C-alpha positions in Angstrom: 124.6 -105.1 -123.7 121.7 -105.6 -121.2 118.5 -106.8 -122.6 115.3 -108.6 -121.5 115.5 -111.0 -124.5 115.9 -114.8 -125.3 117.7 -115.4 -128.5 118.0 -112.3 -130.6 116.9 -114.1 -133.5 113.4 -114.7 -131.9 113.0 -111.2 -130.4 110.2 -110.0 -132.8 108.3 -113.0 -133.0 108.3 -113.3 -129.4 107.4 -109.7 -129.0 104.4 -110.2 -131.4 103.3 -113.6 -129.6 103.1 -111.3 -126.3 100.9 -108.7 -127.8 98.4 -111.3 -129.4 98.3 -113.2 -126.1 97.8 -109.6 -124.1 95.2 -108.1 -126.5 93.2 -111.0 -128.0 90.2 -108.8 -128.3 91.9 -106.1 -130.3 94.3 -107.8 -132.6 94.7 -111.1 -134.3 96.7 -112.8 -137.0 94.5 -113.7 -140.3 96.9 -116.6 -141.0 99.7 -118.5 -140.5 102.3 -115.5 -140.6 102.6 -114.1 -137.2 104.3 -110.9 -139.0 101.0 -109.8 -140.2 98.4 -108.5 -137.5 94.8 -106.9 -138.2 92.3 -105.6 -135.9 89.9 -108.4 -134.4 87.0 -107.7 -136.5 88.9 -107.4 -139.7 87.7 -107.4 -142.3 85.2 -104.7 -141.8 82.6 -105.0 -144.7 81.8 -101.7 -146.6 84.5 -99.8 -145.0 88.2 -98.8 -146.7 91.0 -101.0 -145.1 94.0 -99.0 -143.8 97.5 -101.1 -143.9 100.8 -99.9 -142.4 104.1 -101.5 -141.8 107.6 -101.2 -141.3 110.6 -102.4 -139.2 110.2 -103.5 -135.5 111.9 -101.6 -132.8 109.5 -98.6 -133.0 106.5 -99.4 -130.8 103.9 -98.0 -130.5 104.9 -97.4 -134.3 103.6 -99.4 -136.4 102.0 -102.3 -135.0 100.6 -100.5 -131.9 98.2 -98.2 -134.3 96.0 -101.3 -135.3 92.6 -100.8 -134.1 89.4 -99.2 -134.6 89.5 -95.6 -136.0 93.2 -96.1 -136.8 95.0 -98.7 -139.2 93.2 -101.9 -140.0 96.2 -104.1 -140.3 100.2 -104.1 -140.4 103.1 -106.1 -141.9 105.8 -106.3 -139.6 109.6 -106.5 -140.5 112.7 -107.3 -138.4 114.2 -104.6 -136.3 114.8 -101.7 -138.5 114.0 -103.8 -141.7 111.1 -103.7 -144.1 108.5 -106.3 -144.1 108.3 -108.3 -147.3 106.0 -107.2 -150.2 104.2 -110.7 -149.8 103.5 -109.7 -146.2 102.4 -106.4 -147.3 100.0 -107.8 -149.8 98.6 -110.3 -147.5 97.8 -107.6 -144.7 95.7 -105.9 -147.4 94.0 -108.9 -148.5 93.0 -109.4 -144.8 91.4 -106.3 -144.1 89.9 -105.6 -147.6 86.3 -105.0 -147.0 85.3 -104.3 -150.6 86.1 -100.7 -150.8 89.9 -100.8 -151.4 92.7 -100.4 -148.9 95.1 -97.3 -148.0 98.9 -98.3 -147.5 99.8 -95.5 -145.1 103.5 -96.0 -144.1 106.8 -94.1 -143.6 109.0 -92.8 -146.5 111.9 -95.2 -146.5 113.3 -97.0 -149.5 112.8 -100.6 -148.6 109.3 -100.0 -147.3 108.3 -98.0 -150.5 109.6 -100.8 -152.7 108.1 -103.7 -151.1 104.7 -102.0 -150.7 104.6 -100.8 -154.3 105.1 -104.6 -155.3 102.3 -105.4 -152.9 100.0 -102.8 -154.4 100.6 -104.7 -157.8 99.9 -108.0 -156.3 96.5 -106.5 -154.8 95.6 -105.2 -158.2 96.0 -108.8 -159.6 93.4 -109.7 -156.9 91.1 -106.7 -157.9 92.0 -105.0 -154.7 92.1 -101.1 -155.3 95.0 -99.5 -153.3 96.3 -96.0 -152.7 99.5 -94.9 -151.2 100.3 -92.3 -148.7 103.7 -91.7 -147.3 104.4 -90.3 -144.1 107.1 -87.7 -144.5 107.2 -85.1 -141.5 110.8 -85.1 -140.7 111.9 -81.6 -141.4 115.7 -82.5 -140.5 115.9 -84.8 -143.2 115.3 -82.8 -146.2 114.7 -78.9 -147.0 111.2 -77.8 -147.6 111.6 -77.4 -151.3 112.2 -81.4 -151.0 109.6 -82.3 -148.5 108.3 -85.1 -150.5 111.7 -86.9 -149.9 111.4 -86.6 -145.8 111.5 -89.4 -143.7 108.2 -90.6 -141.9 108.6 -90.4 -138.3 106.1 -89.6 -135.2 103.9 -87.2 -137.0 102.5 -90.1 -138.9 100.4 -90.6 -135.7 98.2 -87.8 -136.9 97.9 -89.4 -140.4 96.7 -92.6 -138.7 94.2 -91.0 -136.7 92.6 -88.9 -139.1 92.4 -91.7 -142.1 91.5 -94.1 -139.5 88.5 -91.5 -138.3 87.6 -91.3 -142.1 87.5 -94.7 -142.8 85.4 -95.6 -139.6 82.5 -93.1 -140.9 82.4 -94.7 -144.2 84.7 -92.3 -146.5 85.6 -93.6 -150.1 89.2 -94.8 -150.7 89.9 -91.5 -152.5 88.4 -89.3 -149.7 90.5 -91.5 -146.8 93.7 -91.0 -149.1 93.1 -87.5 -149.6 92.6 -86.7 -145.8 95.8 -88.7 -145.0 97.8 -86.7 -147.6 96.3 -83.4 -146.4 97.3 -84.2 -142.7 100.7 -85.2 -143.8 101.2 -82.2 -145.7 100.6 -80.2 -142.7 102.6 -82.0 -140.2 106.2 -81.4 -139.1 108.5 -83.3 -136.5 111.9 -82.8 -135.4 113.8 -84.5 -132.7 117.2 -84.8 -130.9 119.1 -88.0 -129.7 121.2 -88.4 -126.7 122.3 -92.0 -126.7 122.1 -94.9 -129.2 119.9 -97.9 -129.8 121.7 -101.5 -129.1 120.4 -104.0 -132.0 119.3 -107.2 -130.4 121.0 -109.2 -133.3 124.3 -107.8 -132.8 124.6 -106.3 -129.6 126.1 -103.2 -131.0 125.2 -99.4 -131.1 123.4 -98.2 -134.2 125.4 -94.9 -133.9 127.8 -93.0 -131.3 126.7 -89.8 -129.6 129.8 -88.9 -127.2 129.3 -88.1 -123.5 127.9 -84.6 -123.2 126.8 -84.1 -126.6 123.4 -84.4 -128.6 122.5 -84.9 -132.2 119.7 -82.6 -133.4 117.6 -84.0 -136.4 118.4 -87.4 -135.7 116.4 -90.2 -137.4 114.7 -93.1 -135.5 117.3 -95.5 -136.9 120.1 -93.4 -135.9 120.3 -91.5 -139.3 122.6 -88.5 -138.9 120.9 -85.2 -138.1 121.8 -81.7 -139.0 123.8 -80.4 -135.9 125.8 -82.4 -133.1 127.0 -80.3 -130.1 126.9 -80.1 -126.4 123.9 -81.0 -124.6 121.8 -78.0 -124.1 119.0 -77.3 -121.5 115.4 -78.7 -121.8 114.2 -75.2 -122.6 116.9 -74.4 -125.3 116.5 -77.9 -126.8 112.6 -77.2 -127.0 113.0 -73.9 -128.5 115.3 -75.0 -131.1 112.9 -77.5 -132.3 109.8 -75.3 -132.0 111.5 -72.6 -133.9 112.4 -75.1 -136.7 108.7 -76.6 -136.8 106.8 -73.4 -136.6 109.0 -71.7 -139.4 108.5 -75.1 -141.7 104.7 -75.0 -141.1 104.5 -71.1 -141.6 102.0 -71.1 -138.4 101.6 -67.7 -137.0 99.3 -65.9 -134.6 96.0 -67.1 -134.6 96.8 -70.4 -135.8 95.7 -73.7 -134.0 97.7 -76.7 -133.8 97.9 -80.2 -132.2 101.2 -81.2 -130.5 103.0 -84.4 -129.9 106.0 -84.6 -127.5 107.2 -88.0 -128.0 110.0 -90.1 -126.3 112.4 -92.1 -128.3 112.4 -95.0 -125.9 114.6 -94.3 -122.9 113.7 -90.8 -121.9 111.6 -90.5 -118.8 108.0 -89.1 -118.9 108.9 -86.6 -116.4 111.4 -84.9 -118.9 108.9 -84.9 -121.9 106.6 -83.0 -119.6 109.3 -80.6 -119.1 109.7 -80.0 -122.7 105.8 -79.9 -123.1 105.8 -76.9 -120.6 108.1 -75.0 -122.9 106.2 -75.9 -126.2 103.2 -74.2 -124.7 104.8 -71.2 -123.4 106.6 -70.8 -126.7 103.4 -71.3 -129.0 101.4 -69.1 -126.7 104.0 -66.2 -127.0 103.4 -66.5 -130.6 99.5 -66.2 -130.4 99.4 -70.0 -131.6 96.6 -72.1 -129.6 97.3 -75.7 -128.8 93.9 -77.5 -129.3 95.2 -81.1 -128.7 98.4 -82.1 -127.2 99.7 -85.7 -126.7 102.7 -86.6 -124.3 104.3 -89.9 -124.0 106.1 -92.6 -126.6 104.4 -92.3 -129.8 107.3 -93.6 -132.1 110.4 -95.0 -130.3 113.7 -96.5 -131.6 114.4 -99.4 -128.9 116.3 -97.8 -126.2 117.5 -94.4 -127.8 117.4 -91.6 -125.5 115.9 -88.6 -126.8 112.8 -87.0 -128.0 110.8 -85.4 -130.9 108.4 -82.7 -131.2 105.4 -83.0 -133.9 103.2 -80.4 -135.0 100.0 -80.6 -137.1 98.3 -77.1 -138.3 94.6 -77.5 -137.7 91.6 -76.4 -139.2 88.0 -77.6 -138.2 87.8 -80.7 -140.4 91.3 -82.1 -139.2 90.2 -81.4 -135.6 87.0 -83.3 -136.0 89.1 -86.3 -137.1 91.5 -86.2 -134.3 88.6 -86.0 -131.9 87.0 -89.3 -133.3 87.0 -92.4 -131.1 89.7 -94.8 -131.6 91.1 -97.9 -129.7 94.1 -100.1 -130.1 96.4 -101.9 -127.8 98.6 -98.7 -127.2 96.2 -95.8 -128.0 92.7 -95.0 -126.7 90.7 -92.1 -127.0 86.8 -92.1 -126.6 
């Protein structure tokens, strides 16, 4: 194992310290717990707060999307581990501007349990909350069980839309409804080529034999739906796009936004090779790409691989994507 770390047990806290020192104009800790970050101007009076959270190891997910026009705060767990219920509650308390808080995070058992407890704690403090789960990973469950799917890179679209709605002054019910609408129209699928190495153990989280790939792998190394010989970039991209188009039922004349996402160790050049083929495949189907994002949006430490996310667009969703947003890891003005 080769990693640029100090003591493994200090990895997460030292990473957070680095973010705070690098971006003091954008994020801060509201109290003594460094595992809670909020936007620098939190709480914003008269606006809905948005709190996300989850395990470390996925930058810029989750903590990278705290900022104007995005999430208001985040509760941060250890690598691939949930934050505590108290941390989730304290994050909500720190961003509450008097109009309630939306909990928006990925559909993982530990996160759901702790955020649900946090919602109960918030209720005792008269902080109204709603919850929307990112659940875009089409490989994790069939369409008839889509509400049980994992949340992966496509939650970026939900952050962007819900954050824009909160920024313009929408109510808690409206912000939650917009987040849910975007989640319902988002689909993601990825492939893994090599495992992550957990800092605390120095061991790989899964194994992929040389010359093979895992299709549908999760961002913690959860098993996919197919393991086989490594395919070409065009073959991989066609496999993923075909599944996403079918799941979202997008057809000729439809409009989409696209994320081509690197999982941590995939060169940007390779992502653009994939985007080239995404563009060709969708154009051949008469589907228009209105917005495209290529880079790292949800990683898994140093996992090699990539994912593709599609959001089916209408005018309202497109307007929310186009709203200004700024965080340490994302800016669009």
